[in-house]
N, C-alpha and C positions, 0 to 999 in steps of 0.2 A: 521560522517554523517552530523552534524551541519555545518561544514565547507563547505561541498558539497552543502548544501542548500543555504548558504550565497553566495557562488560563483555563483550558477545558478540564484539566484535572482539579484545579482549585474550585472551579464552579461546581463540578459534579460531586466531588468528595466532601468539600467543606460547606458550600452554600446550599446545595440541593440535598445533602446528606445521603448520597447514594453510596452503596457498598462497591468496592472495586470490581467484584465479579459482575455487577449489574451493568457495567460498561465494558465488559470483555477483558478486564484486567485479571487474568488468572493464569497461573503457570501449571494448572492441572493438565496432565497428559502431555507436557512439553516434550518429553523424550520421544513420544510418538508423533506429535504435531510438527516438530521442527523438521524432521526428514520429509514429512508429507509436503510441507510448504516449499522446501528446497527442491524436491523432485518435481512438483507441479510447476514451479518457476522455471526450472531448467527445461522441462518438456515444452512449456509455452514459448520460451525464448527461441529454442532451436526449431520447433515446428513452424513458428511465425517466420523465422529467418529463411527456412527451407522453402516455405510456400510463397512468400512475398519478396524474398531477396533481402539483402542487407544494404541499406542506405548508410553510407559512412557519416557518422556525426562529426562535428568539428573536432580537430585534434586537440588533445589536452595540452595546456600551456607548458607544463613541466612535470618532472617526476614527482616533485613535492605536491603539486596540485593533484596529480593522480592519487598519491598515497593519502592525502587529506580527504579526497573525495571518497575513496573506497573504504577507508577505516574510520572516518569521523563523520563526514557529512551524510553519506548514504544511510548508515544505520540510524542516525537521528531523524532523517527525513522519513524513512520507512516506519519507525516507531511512532513518530508524531502523526503522520497521515493515517496510519492504521488505528491509532487510538481515537482520532477524531472521526474518520469516515466509517470505520467498521465498529469499533467499540462504542463510541458515543452515538453516532447517527443511526446505525442499524438498531441498536438497543432501544433508543427512544422511539424511532418510527415504528418498530415492530410492536411495541406495547400499544400504540395507538391504532395502527393500520394492518398489522400482521407481518410475518417474516418476509413474505415475497415482496410486499410493498416497501418494507424496510430496506431490503437488498437493492431493489430497483431505484428507490429514491436516493439512497446513498451513492449508488453508481452514477446516476445522472449528475449529482452534485460534484462527485469526484472528477467526472469528465469535464464539467464546466470549470472547475478550479485549475485544470491543466491546459486549457486552450490558449492561455495568454502566454507570451506577448503576441503570438501569431495565431489568431482565431481561424479555425477551419473546421468544417463539418467532419472531415476525416480524422483529424487529431481528437476531436471530441468523441467520435464513435469508438476509436480504438482504445482511448483511455477509459471510456465508459465500459467497454468490453472487459478490460482488465479489472475494473471496479466490480463488475458482476462476478468474475472468477474469485476475486478476493473476498467478496461478500459471501459467496457460497462456502468458501473455505472457512470463514469466520463462523458461519451458522453450523456447519457440519462438525467443526472441531471445538466449538464452544469457547473460543478464545482468540487472542490476536497473535499467538506465536506463529502459526502456519501462514497467515497473511503477511506478517512482518518478514518472514523468511522468503516468501514468494516475491514480495515487493523489493526486497534487497537484491535478490538475484536478478530481477528484471532491470533494475537501475544500474547495478554493478556491471552487468553485461555491456550496457551502453558506454560506461566510463572506461572499462577495459578495452573495448573495441576502439574507443576514441584514441587511446594511447598506442595500441598495437595494431589496429585494423588497417 
């Protein structure tokens, strides 16, 4: 995932000569957007769990795997995926087709990117739904801080639940 992020950044910033803010890389309003993303992520995770129940994920292998996941892997995944799917795709698709199409297109691709290794319509739908929420957060907050926070909370909840659930 990190190599994916590096490629997208180099391609956009160096090859295509885009400015960082043109692909959502801005810290403007981060003090407001970080709590918004965290609150939306928590609200989504807990409302989803209350409505649909909690399916226990596989147990984490060890405390070290748990810590590595929560403090290293998950932040990198959240940042990488948000830069690619929100910052890059929504920005590019929105210029060509409008913001609504940009958010929908990015969400469909986000869902497709997450259906493997076990493809199912349900996993695609739920991941696409999360992509729509992240896309709206990106458009409304004009940056990736809130979507990254939401994404991290969503993923961290699964990892924490796998360790202690």
